C-alpha positions in Angstrom: 0.0 0.0 0.0 1.4 3.4 -1.0 1.5 6.1 1.7 0.3 9.6 0.8 1.6 12.6 2.5 -0.3 15.8 3.1 0.6 18.8 1.1 -0.7 22.2 2.0 -1.5 24.3 -1.1 -0.3 27.4 0.9 3.2 25.9 1.6 5.1 28.1 -0.8 3.2 31.2 0.5 3.9 30.2 4.1 7.6 29.7 3.3 7.7 33.2 1.8 6.1 34.5 5.1 8.8 32.8 7.1 11.3 34.8 5.1 9.6 38.0 6.0 7.9 38.7 2.7 5.2 41.3 3.5 3.3 40.6 0.2 3.0 36.9 1.2 1.7 38.0 4.6 -0.9 40.2 3.0 -2.0 37.4 0.8 -2.3 35.0 3.7 -4.3 37.6 5.6 -6.5 38.2 2.5 -7.2 34.4 2.2 -8.0 33.7 5.8 -9.1 36.9 7.6 -12.9 36.6 6.9 -13.2 33.0 8.0 -11.0 33.6 11.1 -13.0 36.8 12.0 -16.2 34.8 11.8 -14.8 32.0 14.0 -13.8 34.6 16.6 -17.1 36.4 16.4 -19.0 33.2 17.0 -17.0 32.6 20.2 -16.6 36.2 21.6 -20.0 37.4 20.5 -18.6 40.9 20.2 -17.6 42.5 16.9 -14.9 44.8 18.3 -13.4 42.0 20.4 -13.4 39.7 17.3 -11.6 42.3 15.3 -8.9 42.6 18.1 -8.6 38.8 18.3 -8.2 38.6 14.5 -5.3 41.1 14.5 -3.6 39.6 17.5 -3.9 36.1 16.0 -2.3 37.1 12.7 0.5 39.0 14.5 1.1 36.0 16.7 0.9 33.6 13.7 3.5 35.5 11.8 5.7 35.9 14.9 5.5 32.2 15.7 5.6 30.8 12.1 8.7 28.9 13.0 6.6 26.7 15.2 4.3 25.7 12.3 5.5 22.2 11.3 3.1 21.6 8.4 1.5 18.5 10.1 -1.9 20.0 9.3 -3.0 22.8 6.9 -1.9 26.3 7.7 -5.6 27.3 8.0 -6.1 24.7 10.7 -3.1 25.9 12.6 -4.2 29.5 12.3 -7.7 28.6 13.4 -6.4 27.0 16.5 -4.6 30.3 17.4 -7.8 32.3 16.7 -9.9 30.0 18.8 -7.4 30.0 21.7 -7.2 33.8 21.6 -11.0 34.1 21.4 -11.4 31.9 24.5 -8.7 33.9 26.3 -10.6 37.0 25.5 -13.7 35.5 27.1 -11.6 34.4 30.1 -10.5 38.0 30.5 -14.2 38.8 30.7 -14.4 36.2 33.5 -16.1 33.4 31.5 -18.8 31.8 33.6 -20.4 28.6 32.7 -24.1 28.7 33.5 -24.9 26.8 36.7 -26.4 23.3 36.4 -29.7 24.3 38.0 -30.4 27.0 35.3 -32.5 25.0 32.9 -34.8 26.4 30.2 -38.0 25.0 28.7 -40.1 26.7 26.1 -43.5 26.4 24.5 -44.0 24.3 21.3 -43.4 26.3 18.1 -46.2 27.1 15.7 -45.7 25.3 12.4 -46.5 26.6 8.9 -47.7 24.1 6.3 -45.9 26.0 3.5 -42.2 25.6 2.9 -40.0 28.7 3.4 -38.9 30.8 0.4 -35.3 32.1 0.0 -36.1 35.5 1.6 -37.6 33.7 4.5 -34.5 31.5 4.8 -32.3 34.5 4.9 -34.4 36.1 7.6 -34.3 32.9 9.6 -30.6 32.6 9.3 -30.2 36.1 10.6 -32.5 35.4 13.5 -30.5 32.3 14.4 -27.2 34.2 14.3 -28.6 36.9 16.6 -30.0 34.2 18.9 -26.5 32.5 19.1 -25.0 35.9 20.0 -27.6 36.2 22.9 -26.5 32.9 24.5 -24.5 33.2 27.7 -20.8 33.0 27.0 -20.4 29.4 28.3 -23.2 28.2 26.2 -22.1 30.1 23.0 -18.5 28.9 23.3 -19.3 25.2 23.6 -22.0 25.4 20.9 -19.7 27.2 18.5 -16.8 24.9 19.1 -18.9 21.8 18.7 -21.4 22.7 16.1 -19.7 25.3 14.0 -16.0 24.6 14.4 -16.2 20.8 14.5 -14.5 20.0 17.7 -15.6 17.0 19.7 -16.4 17.2 23.4 -13.0 15.8 24.5 -11.2 18.5 22.5 -13.5 21.2 23.9 -12.9 19.9 27.4 -9.1 20.3 26.8 -9.5 23.8 25.3 -11.7 25.1 28.0 -10.2 23.2 30.9 -13.5 21.6 31.8 -14.6 18.0 31.9 -16.1 16.3 28.9 -19.4 15.8 30.7 -19.5 19.5 31.4 -19.0 20.2 27.7 -21.8 17.9 26.8 -24.2 19.4 29.3 -23.3 22.9 28.3 -23.9 22.0 24.6 -27.3 20.4 25.5 -28.4 23.4 27.5 -27.1 25.7 24.7 -29.4 23.9 22.2 -32.4 24.2 24.5 -31.7 27.9 25.2 -31.2 28.5 21.5 -34.6 27.0 20.7 -36.2 29.1 23.4 -34.6 32.3 22.0 -35.6 31.3 18.4 -39.2 30.9 19.5 -39.1 34.3 21.2 -37.9 35.8 17.9 -40.8 34.2 16.0 -39.1 31.0 14.6 
């Protein structure tokens, strides 16, 4: 069986960045800034903080580029920096996980017999985004890491310094709270 090695399509660009090439750095920023900003915004829940995290993350990545070994894609490595800095930003705001006793139940939603049109889907997506931003920090972080960033509960536990069961319970409560908020916003 032939072994295949992973080749990052950005390897030549990253190598130019290692040599201090400002144009290569600008190109890396152009390629990744929007996605990294969105990842940070989903975690911090604050536009200005997400912008700060984005800038700090790129500065840190360019400064620490010597530690990037190429075991994964550059984008994955950068995303890990962004997520860690976003979480540190929340910790600086004294991240508090919602107490176990704080449970939320809501009424059953009204159902429409007609399928949604494209305009309606756009409106719904916007409402869901706003509802996610309204979640308490602990809920939003776990939900974002699990559902939107693709981390499993063991990885989330390691990142947040919590137990895996705490990650699972925060995710479950986040889903319930998100449904409650969506109902309140007419979904």
